[in-house]
N, C-alpha and C positions, 0 to 999 in steps of 0.2 A: 365524484363520490357516489357511493350507493344509498339509497333511499333506506328507511328505516325498515320497510317491507322486505328489503333483499338480505338483511341482516338475519344472522342466526339467533334463535330465540334464548332468553336468558340473560347470564351477567354480561356477557360478551355485547350485547347488543346496546345494554345501558354503559360500558365503558366506551363503545363505539360513539354514542350520541353526546356523551360527555366530552370526549376529544373534539368532536366536531363544534360543540357550543362554548367550549374554550380555546379554540384553537389560536384566538386573538390573543390570549395570554401566553400561548407558548411560543408565539413568535416573538413577543416582546421580550421575552425572557432570552430568546436566541439572539436577539437585538443587544441585550446587555452584555450577554458572553463575546459577541463578535467586537463589540466597544473596547474590550481589553487587548492591549496589542500584544499577544502571548507568542512572541516571536522567539524560538528557541536557537534559531541559525546565527543569529549576531550576536556573538559574546560580549553583551555589555550591559552593565549594572543596571541601567534603566529598564532593559526590556527582560532583564532577569527578575527584576521586582514587579514587573506585570505578570511575568508569568508565576510568579509565588502568589500574587492577587487573585488569578485565575484558578488556582489550584484551591485557595480557601473558598473561593466562593462556590465552587462545585461540593467541597466537604460541606458547607452551610446546606446546600441545595439536599443532599444526601441526608444529612441528620434531619432536615426538616422532613423527610419521608419516614423518619423514626428509624434509619439503619444505624446499625455501629458502626464507625468510621476509625479508622486507623491512618494518620498520616505518618507514612515511614520514611524517617529521615535517610537521603541518598547520598548524603557526602558533598564532596566539591568536583569543579571541573577544573582540571589544572589547563592553562591554556600555554601556547608555545612562548609567549613573552614572559611566561614565570607568574602571570597572574592568577589568581583564582575566582570562581565565581559559584555560588551555591547551585546545586543542583536541586529543583524543586522536589518537595518529598512527592512520594508515589502514594495514592490513595488505594485502600484495602476497607472495602465495605461490604456488610452484611446485613440481610433482611430476611428474618425468617430462619428458623433451624429445625422445622417438623421433618422426623425421619421418614417419615409415610411421602413426603413429595419429593419430586427431583429436586437437584439444585442446580441452577443456571447460572454462569458467571458470563458476564460482559467486559470485553476489552475495549478501553478506547484512548483517546490522547486529546489533549485541551491546547497542544502548542500549534503554531501555524509557521509555513512559509513566510519570509519577508515580503510586504507589499508597500507599495508608494503610488499615489495617483497620477503622478509624473511620468510613472512606467506604463502607462496607457489604461489606465482603471477610468472609467466613464464617472464614477461615483468615489468618493472616499471610502478605501477598503475597509476601514475600522467604524463606518456607519451603516449598519442594516437598511437596506434601500430596495423597496418593493417595486418592481414594475412587470405588468402583465403577468402576475402570480409568480414571478421570479423573485428570490430574495438574494440579493447580491451582497457581498461581504468577504472578507478574507476568513475561512474556517468554518462558514457555513456547511459545505459538504463534506471538508476534512478538517477537523472532525467533530467539532461542536454541535453542528446539526443532529447526527446520529446518535450521539451521546444523549444530548437532551430530548431524541425522541423514544429513547429506551427509559429514561427518568419521567418521562410524559405517559407512558405505559404504566408505569407503577404508580404515579401519582393519581391516575384515573381511578385506578382500583384503591387506593386508599380514601381517596375523596368520595367514594362512594359506599364505603364501609364494607366492600366485597372483598372477600377472601382471597388474598393472591395464590394462584394454583400452584405456583412453584416458590422455593426458596431463590432469592436472590443474592449474587455477589457481584462487586463491581472491581475492577483492576483499571485503576485509570491514572496515567502517567503523563508527564509533561515535556518529554523531550524525545518524543519519537521522530521528529523531523531532523535530528541530530543523533541519530543512531541510538535511541532509547538508554541512555547511559545508566548504568546501574541495575536495570529493569532485569537482564537475565540471571543476576547475582540475587536478588530477590525471589524471583521465581523459583531457583533452585533450593533456596533457604525454606520457603513455605510450601515445598512438594508435601510433607507429610502434616502440616498446616492447614494453612488456609486453603489449598488446593484439596485435600485429602477428601472432602465431601462432595466435589463438584462433579456432575454427570457429563455437563459438555461447556464449551466455551465458545462465545459468539464473538466475532470480530465484525464490525461494519464500517470498514475503512476503503470501502471500493466502489466500483459504481457497476451500472446496468450495461449491457453493451447496447441498448436501446435506449430512445426517450421515453417510452412508454409501457415498455414490458418490462416487469420484473425479473431478476435473473438470482442464480444461487451459484456461488463460486466454491469450486472444490480442489483448486490447484494454483499453483503458482510458481514461476520459475525461478531457480536461483541464479546467482551471479558470480563469475570470476574475473575479476578486474587486474588487468596485467600492464605493466609497463616495461619496455625495450628502450634501454639506452645505447647509442653509440657515440664511442668518445674517441676524438683523434688528440686534441687538448683543452686546457678549460678555456682558454681565448679563442674568440672567432677570428678567421682570417679574410684579408684582401683578395677577392677574386682575380684581381690585376695581376697581383703580385705571387700569388700560389695557385691560381686556378689552373689546372692541366696537371699538376705535379703530386696530385694529392689523391686518396681515396678519400672522398669528401663523406662526410658522416650523415649528411641529408640523403645524399644519393643509396646510401647503403641503407636507411632507414626506410627511405619510401619502396626500394625493392623489398624490404623484409614484409612492410605492411601489406603491400599488393600480394602477398605470398598468401596471404590468411585466409581471403574469400574471393570466391568468382563474381560475375555480374548476374548471376541468376541467383546469389545468397549462398550458396552452398559453402561450407566451411571447408578448407583445403587442407586443414590438419590432419595427418593421416590417423587413423584409429578412432577419430572423434565421435562418430557415430556410432560405433562398436557397443555400449550400453545403453543407449537408448530404447526405451521400452517398447516393444512393437505394439502398433495399432491394433486393437480387436473390432469383432464384426458390431459388437455391442457399443464400442467407443462410435465407430462412424455412425451410427444411427443417433447418438447424442448430438454429433455435429450437423447432422442432416435436420432434426428437429428446431436448431437454433434459429430464431428471426432475424436475418439479417440481410439487408439489401445492399449488395456489393457496390452497386453505382453511386448509392446515395451516402453511402461510407466513404468512398472515394471521394466525392464532390465536397464532404463536410470536411475531411481532413485537407482538402487542397492540393490533392497529389493528382499529376496528370495519368500515372499509369503504377499498377500494384506489380510485384514478380510474378503473381497469381491470379487466375481470373476466376476461379470457383469459390464459393463460400466456405466450402469443406477445406480445400487447401489453403486458403487465406487465413483462416483459424487455426488450423494444424500448425501451419508455421509460425502463428502469432505466440500461441500457447504451448503446444505440446513436442515442438522441434526446438533445439537448441539453434541460437544465433550468435553472429559474431558483428559487432560495431566497432568502428574506429572511431577514437573521440577527439582527438586533437595531437599536436606534436609542440611541446614545450623545448623553449629555445631557439625556436625560428624566428626569422624576421616576419611580422605580421601587421605591422603597422602601414597606413596609406602611403603612398610613394614608392620610390625605386631605390634601393639600398644595396650595393653589389657587395654584399658579404658571404662568407662562407661560414655557417655556423661550426665551430669546432666540437661543440658538443650538443646532441638534441635526444629528446627523450618522446617516444611514441607512446600512446596509451589507448587500448582497447579491452574490451570485455567480450565475454561469453555467457551467456543466458542459459544455463543448465537446466536439464530436465530429467524425470526420472528414467533410468536409474543411473546416471552418470555419476562418476566416483570424483569429487573435486581434486585429489592427488594425483589420480591419473591424468585427469585434464593438463594439471600442471605440467606434468611430466610430458606428455605428449606435444604441449605448445611449446615446451623449451627445446626438446629434441628437433621439432621442426625448424624453429627459427635457427638453432645452431646449424642445421644443416644446411639451409639456405644461405646462410652467412657465410659458411664455409666455402661455398661453391663460388663465391666473390672473391677469395682471396685477398680479401683486404686485411691491411696493417692496422685498422682502428680495433677497438675494444667494445665488445658488445655485452651487457649484462643483461637478461630478462628477470623479471620478478611478479612475481602474483601478490598483488598489493592488498587485495580482498577477496573472500571466500563466503558466498552465503549459499546454503542448501535450496533446492526446491522443495515446495510442500505439495502434497496430494492427500486428500481425504476420501474416505470409502463412501460413496452416494447411497448406500444401502443402511448407513448409521441411523438411529432414531431421531436424530436431530435434523437429518435432511428429510425424512419423511415428515416430521411435524412442520419444518418450514415449508414444505412445498403445500401442507395442508392449509396452513395459515396464509399463504400467497393467494391459494384458490378462494379461500373466504373472503379476503380483502379486495384483491383486482380481479376475481373471477376467471383467471387463467392460470394455466399451467407456467412454470417460470421456464425461462433458458437456463440451461443447466452448462456453464462456462468456466473457463479459467481464465486467470490474469497472468499477462505476459511479463508483468513485473514482478519485483521481489518484495515480500513483506515477512521480514526475518522472525517477528514475533510469532507467526502462527508455527513456523518449525521447530523454535522455541518452547513454546508452550506446549506441542503436542508430544516431543520427545520428553521434556523434561518432567510434567506432571503425569503423562500418559494418559490423559484425558483426550476425548474427542473435541476437535475444533471445527466450527463451521463458519464461513463466510458469509454473511446475510446483508448484501448492501441496499442501500436506500436512494442512493444519487443516479440521476441520469447521466447517460454518455456523454451530455454536451455540460456538464457543471463546471468543467475546468479548474479542475484541483492543482493548485501550486502555479496556475496561470492567472493572467490578468482578468477581472471581471468574474471571477469565481462567485458560483449561486448554488441555491438548492431550489426547488420549487414547491411553493407552497404545498401543492398535491403531495408531492415526494415526501415531505416533511410530516405532513398531519396524517397522511394515508400509512406512512412509515411507524408512524407511533401507534396505530392501530395494529398494523402488521406485528411488531413486537408483542402487543396485549393477546393476540390471537395465537401466538407461536406460545406464550407461556400456557396457555389454553391446553394445545395441543401436545405439548411435552408432557403435560399431567395425565392426559388421555392414556397418551402410550406407554407413561410410567406403569400405570396401573395394570396394564397386561403384560409386564416383563416379568 
């Protein structure tokens, strides 16, 4: 952490000192939030009650700051067995409405992925445990820690009776890990209401690419998820009775899946790269500036060899080029032991991570035409059906926008360095939904380190990231206010 002598003078210095002095309280609040098993993935009444309790805790916390909080009824989730479960309310909170100030909206979520200690956790996932400055617990980095860091920043200004430099809004949900049920509809409904005065929306639901160097994220890939079914009949066959006289569905499917991508990772679907945005010289310079040790990254990933050797090639193929991954086969024998069965019907599953400016409907057509061509060359008597089960668009931001400049300055103030300008190879649908629907600028301002282990065992956030992240948000408020005065 930086000493008081290195901090900027004025209100921000007091805010930073307050955050340092009260960091144990902030960790204690995170402990209370982590203790709530707000798992939205497993659709059972007990966990749904925990989710409702979690949303209630957050609403109380926001009201304690003096915010006006609306808990918007999100309806019910219909399960496949006919049961229904309540969708936790979506929180819309507002603090300040000064027309002379910019309005900054924070999006976050309170739900978590499932976690059990017997799955390989070293500690109880719902008991925050600090070891060597690391705060272990489910939801610490994804996303309870960042939500609280934003609240911590606001609370520091309020506790010191310092004027908040910006108007603050919160959009907080409890179903992000399950597809953000009801959220898109609410965003559309509130376009000319809650979001009308917003200048930018901040998402802090990602990680740095480093353990110690902060980052700003300006793009994510989309995703088209496909299934390809090959069917002879609904029942399986005995290979001794039918082997040698059939077009076997599994052989057809393996050939189809094998035709999608080559050993170098290049997608073999004709035309698939036709709409990929070309790499500019300016973009190349951004990749060159990123702080990444390829060898360390490979070792920490426990991978023998990546497909690419240079930092620039590796990151571009992770973030700004499409990729195709084969995920599994449904209907095939996969248990231990030897079973001489010919599956009568199998379904292959694969997805393509999309990048600007790929068109989802064009990709769907290209994939279907390619698989139909490959299948026709086999002269198989089986039936083949290709379906796109999911389609999510990529998201890209303009790094020249005010909020990116403000965030860079805030990072320099708190961490004493320029951030890595990075993209995220995964898909975060809410960014594209918020940007397209509200027509407001979106920025991803992550707090977590690359080794935080979101979604996996022993998820953590470093105390340093959590506390300095709270300062970062406070500095961001001030930088947004400074820029606003010159708009």
